[in-house]
Structures are given as C-alpha cells and as structure tokens.
C-alpha atoms as one frame of an Amber mdcrd trajectory, in Angstrom:
protein
  -3.605  38.591 -62.449  -4.581  37.410 -58.787  -7.311  40.076 -57.348  -7.893
  40.539 -53.333 -11.358  42.750 -52.721 -12.688  43.859 -49.991 -15.449  41.546
 -48.650 -15.259  39.052 -51.752 -13.951  35.939 -49.910 -12.225  34.215 -52.883
  -9.795  36.128 -54.854 -10.485  37.235 -58.779  -8.195  35.122 -61.333  -7.785
  36.502 -64.483  -5.330  35.901 -67.380  -3.543  38.101 -69.704  -0.174  39.244
 -71.517   1.251  42.746 -70.751   1.393  45.057 -73.690   2.927  48.209 -72.186
   6.093  49.257 -69.450   6.782  52.185 -67.663  10.448  51.961 -66.133  12.302
  54.143 -64.021  13.871  55.666 -66.647  10.414  56.681 -68.608   8.492  57.554
 -65.190  10.981  60.529 -64.592   9.823  61.488 -67.979   6.972  61.419 -68.324
   5.216  61.630 -64.466   3.778  58.105 -64.616   4.365  55.893 -61.681   6.268
  52.597 -62.654   4.401  49.693 -63.666   2.456  47.802 -66.526  -0.089  47.702
 -68.313  -2.281  44.150 -69.041  -4.569  42.808 -71.737  -6.924  40.309 -69.648
  -7.787  37.736 -72.123 -10.282  35.430 -72.679 -12.594  38.320 -70.133 -16.293
  36.146 -69.887 -18.936  38.539 -70.183 -20.023  37.376 -66.619 -17.363  37.733
 -65.184 -17.061  41.596 -67.520 -19.663  42.801 -65.550 -18.640  41.626 -62.279
 -15.462  43.427 -62.404 -17.619  46.276 -64.237 -19.824  46.179 -60.503 -16.711
  46.300 -58.220 -15.058  49.208 -59.907 -18.482  50.900 -59.588 -18.146  49.952
 -56.401 -14.434  51.511 -55.484 -15.392  54.489 -57.359 -18.567  55.166 -54.962
 -16.304  53.853 -51.369 -13.647  56.105 -52.442 -15.519  59.452 -52.774 -18.275
  58.573 -50.139 -15.683  56.227 -47.109 -12.087  57.242 -48.359 -11.916  60.938
 -49.252  -8.465  60.901 -50.838  -7.505  57.964 -49.769  -7.625  54.493 -51.773
  -8.368  51.927 -49.096  -9.975  52.696 -45.667  -7.554  52.516 -43.146  -8.664
  50.307 -39.937  -6.669  50.656 -35.985  -4.337  47.955 -34.447  -1.933  47.665
 -32.305   0.904  45.848 -33.907   4.303  45.902 -32.793   6.812  47.501 -35.429
  10.490  47.996 -35.630  11.668  50.672 -38.033  14.971  50.738 -39.430  16.070
  54.393 -40.272  19.398  54.973 -41.066  20.494  51.677 -40.216  19.258  52.257
 -36.780  16.563  50.148 -35.431  14.044  51.977 -33.448  10.687  50.080 -31.289
   7.346  51.617 -32.757   3.500  49.834 -33.423   1.301  50.506 -35.875  -2.054
  52.120 -34.248  -3.742  51.827 -37.845  -3.561  50.349 -41.716  -4.445  49.937
 -44.841  -3.645  48.027 -48.261  -1.631  51.125 -48.914   0.791  52.832 -45.633
   0.191  52.882 -41.976   0.839  55.410 -38.831   3.327  54.253 -36.676   3.566
  55.333 -33.207   7.037  55.892 -32.863   8.911  58.281 -30.132  11.938  60.653
 -30.320  12.752  59.734 -33.904  12.407  62.582 -36.390  11.964  61.228 -39.336
  11.622  63.999 -42.740   8.871  63.762 -44.895   9.980  61.834 -47.925  12.941
  59.863 -46.254  13.077  55.815 -46.847  12.917  53.296 -44.095  12.236  49.575
 -43.203   9.224  48.366 -41.475   8.899  44.804 -39.958   5.532  43.957 -38.677
   6.238  41.367 -35.330   2.547  40.754 -34.709   1.145  37.063 -34.614   0.180
  36.480 -38.394   2.737  38.715 -40.013   5.744  37.680 -37.461   9.307  38.953
 -39.557   7.480  40.230 -42.202   9.185  43.441 -43.904   8.146  46.057 -45.904
   9.822  49.784 -47.603   8.326  52.526 -46.861   8.260  56.514 -47.551   7.484
  58.497 -44.946   4.327  60.985 -46.062   4.465  63.420 -42.651   5.655  63.162
 -38.661   3.519  64.336 -35.895   5.855  66.086 -33.294   3.817  64.975 -29.898
   1.786  68.655 -29.827   0.837  67.891 -33.300  -0.166  63.898 -33.205  -2.438
  65.381 -29.926  -4.796  67.577 -31.757  -5.748  64.283 -34.030  -5.719  61.896
 -31.185  -2.672  60.330 -31.706   0.594  59.985 -30.649   4.097  61.233 -32.097
   4.708  59.100 -34.766   5.095  59.075 -38.531   2.532  57.944 -41.778   4.139
  55.683 -44.234   3.121  54.546 -47.761   4.485  51.290 -48.673   6.520  50.037
 -51.585   7.025  47.017 -52.455   4.546  45.094 -50.163   4.760  41.031 -49.889
   1.743  38.762 -50.915   1.975  37.826 -46.998   1.791  41.289 -45.855  -0.333
  41.947 -48.341  -3.175  39.133 -47.569  -2.269  40.028 -43.988  -3.807  43.420
 -44.132  -6.482  42.102 -46.260  -7.315  39.514 -43.149  -7.761  42.228 -40.678
 -10.451  44.164 -42.735 -12.286  40.800 -43.832 -12.668  39.987 -40.089 -13.757
  43.630 -39.205 -17.393  43.303 -38.057 -19.870  45.868 -38.886
C-alpha cells in the first residue's frame, strides 16, 4: 500500500496481506462499503508510532477543520466535461477534494444519486476521467445563497492514481 498524506512529501509504503474482502453482494447484505482489509506485516515500532501520530492528526483536523467532510476542499478553476446520459456538457470544477468536487454547470438539472462521468481538461490532468455520483444540485437561486454558480456537488468513484496525485499536489503546493 502507498499512503499519500497531506504535508508529507513522500508516500508511506506498507506491506501486508488481504485478510477480508467485502464484495458488492456482501455490502448490500451488511450495509458496509465495498472494499478490503489488510493486515500490515513487518511494521517497525518507529513506523507504527509515526502512523499513530498521523491518524491522531486526521482526527483533530476532521473535527476542527473539515466538519463532516473526509478531506479539505480547495478552490480551483479547472475546465471539465460532464457526461450525463450520453451527452457532453461543458463546466468547471470550482472546488475540489480528494473525494469529490463542486462543478459549475449551467442548465443541466441532474438528480441526486445519478451517475455521471467527469473528464478533467486542466493542465496536469488533461483527459483524466472519473466516475462520480451526484450528491446535490444547486439551482441558480440556491447556488447564489452560497456564493456559487449553478452546478452540482459530486462524490468521486474509482479515482485514478494520476488524478488522485494531481488533486493531492494542489494541496501540497498550497501556500499557508
């Protein structure tokens, strides 16, 4: 496993074995998310202590900075194409995190829960495509109350390593 952690320049590499798998059928039955559990092997005391410090930092930041979100957001201006029901719409990502984005998109009312594809067209991520689920739609009136343009909030699914690293780099290069 390679862990990419904000404010840490090099990814942390861990080795282990898969000890549990939650497939789609199991997830439906149990309400868990699809995924797997890994037993980390050969973990030195030094690395174990470092990981404990990092995880405590996540807990503190989640409560103090991010509220209910799993990752901080960053304001951006990245051109995107949204593919919805086999049609392509031009938009722009105006906020982004490691888990999703707000996409300014005029005249496209997309229902909550709909699946879309987002193709990034900005420098450093041109052509990167990610499947996403629409979390909410902001009409022009509702968006203006939040200081935003009409658009949609999306949660990424199956994000590529390239796109993940691009988004991660946006936070890494952020000025304090």
